[in-house]
C-alpha positions as CSV (number, residue, x, y, z in Angstrom):
1,M,104.2,-87.5,50.2
2,T,106.2,-85.1,52.3
3,E,109.6,-83.9,51.3
4,R,112.5,-84.8,53.7
5,T,114.2,-81.8,55.2
6,D,117.1,-83.7,56.6
7,L,118.5,-84.9,53.3
8,R,120.0,-83.1,50.2
9,N,121.4,-84.7,47.0
10,I,123.8,-82.6,45.0
11,A,126.1,-83.2,42.1
12,I,129.3,-81.2,41.4
13,I,129.7,-80.5,37.7
14,A,132.4,-78.7,35.8
15,H,134.8,-79.1,32.8
16,V,137.6,-81.6,33.1
17,D,140.5,-80.4,35.4
18,H,138.5,-77.6,37.0
19,G,138.8,-79.1,40.5
20,K,135.6,-81.2,41.2
21,T,137.4,-84.0,42.9
22,T,139.7,-81.6,44.7
23,L,136.7,-79.8,46.1
24,V,135.1,-83.0,47.3
25,D,138.5,-83.9,49.0
26,G,138.4,-80.5,50.8
27,L,134.8,-80.9,51.8
28,L,135.5,-84.3,53.3
29,K,138.5,-83.0,55.2
30,Q,136.5,-79.9,56.4
31,A,133.7,-82.2,57.7
32,H,136.3,-84.2,59.7
33,T,135.5,-87.4,57.8
34,F,139.1,-88.7,58.3
35,R,141.0,-89.2,61.5
36,E,143.6,-86.5,62.2
37,N,146.5,-89.0,62.1
38,Q,145.1,-90.8,59.0
39,Q,147.1,-90.6,55.8
40,V,144.7,-89.7,52.9
41,A,145.7,-89.7,49.3
42,E,144.8,-86.9,47.0
43,R,141.7,-87.5,44.8
44,V,140.3,-89.9,47.4
45,M,137.1,-90.3,45.3
46,D,139.1,-91.6,42.2
47,S,139.3,-95.2,43.4
48,N,139.6,-96.9,40.0
49,D,143.1,-97.7,38.9
50,L,142.5,-96.2,35.4
51,E,141.2,-93.0,37.0
52,R,144.3,-92.7,39.2
53,E,146.6,-93.4,36.2
54,R,144.9,-90.9,33.9
55,G,144.2,-88.3,36.7
56,I,140.6,-87.9,35.7
57,T,137.2,-89.1,37.0
58,I,135.6,-91.6,34.8
59,L,132.7,-92.9,36.9
60,A,130.5,-90.8,39.1
61,K,131.0,-91.5,42.8
62,N,129.0,-90.5,45.8
63,T,129.9,-89.6,49.4
64,A,128.0,-87.9,52.2
65,I,128.7,-85.3,54.8
66,E,126.5,-84.1,57.7
67,I,126.1,-80.5,58.8
68,W,124.0,-78.9,61.5
69,D,121.2,-76.7,60.2
70,E,120.8,-74.0,62.8
71,T,117.5,-72.8,61.4
72,A,115.8,-76.2,61.5
73,Q,117.7,-77.4,64.5
74,Q,118.6,-80.7,62.9
75,T,121.4,-82.5,61.3
76,V,121.2,-82.5,57.5
77,K,122.9,-85.3,55.4
78,I,124.3,-84.0,52.1
79,N,124.9,-86.7,49.5
80,I,127.5,-85.4,47.1
81,V,128.1,-86.9,43.7
82,D,131.5,-86.2,42.0
83,T,130.9,-86.4,38.3
84,P,133.3,-86.9,35.3
85,G,134.3,-83.7,33.5
86,H,135.4,-85.0,30.2
87,A,132.9,-84.8,27.3
88,D,133.3,-88.5,26.6
89,F,131.5,-89.3,29.8
90,G,128.6,-86.9,29.3
91,G,126.1,-89.8,29.6
92,E,127.3,-90.5,33.1
93,V,126.8,-86.8,34.1
94,E,123.3,-86.7,32.5
95,R,122.3,-89.8,34.5
96,V,123.4,-88.3,37.7
97,M,121.7,-85.0,37.1
98,N,118.4,-86.9,36.8
99,M,118.8,-88.2,40.3
100,V,119.9,-85.2,42.3
101,D,118.0,-82.3,43.9
102,G,120.5,-79.7,42.6
103,V,124.0,-79.1,41.2
104,L,127.0,-77.1,42.2
105,L,128.6,-75.7,39.0
106,L,132.3,-75.2,39.5
107,V,134.0,-72.7,37.2
108,D,137.8,-72.3,37.0
109,A,138.2,-68.5,37.2
110,A,141.5,-68.6,35.3
111,E,140.3,-70.8,32.4
112,G,136.6,-69.9,32.3
């Protein structure tokens, strides 16, 4: 079976409050996912009421952006999974890591 070159699956992992969901928000805005006149709430990936109330991601969520790969001369779809950072939800993170091609480890330089 040949490997697809137009698709990548990545998970963003980090400790709680190190900016995973904020990074995904920024990536979505940078990819022009939203209209210019559209009002977008912070932590757009935290759609669950409990997540918004507590300010943490509880369930892993996925989204996708598309970029142009100049080398391959094709559009590449990147599926991004925003994972929970709290140790109580480690099983959710482990399940996601078994499904993706790679991870982006986000480290808060101030906290380590």
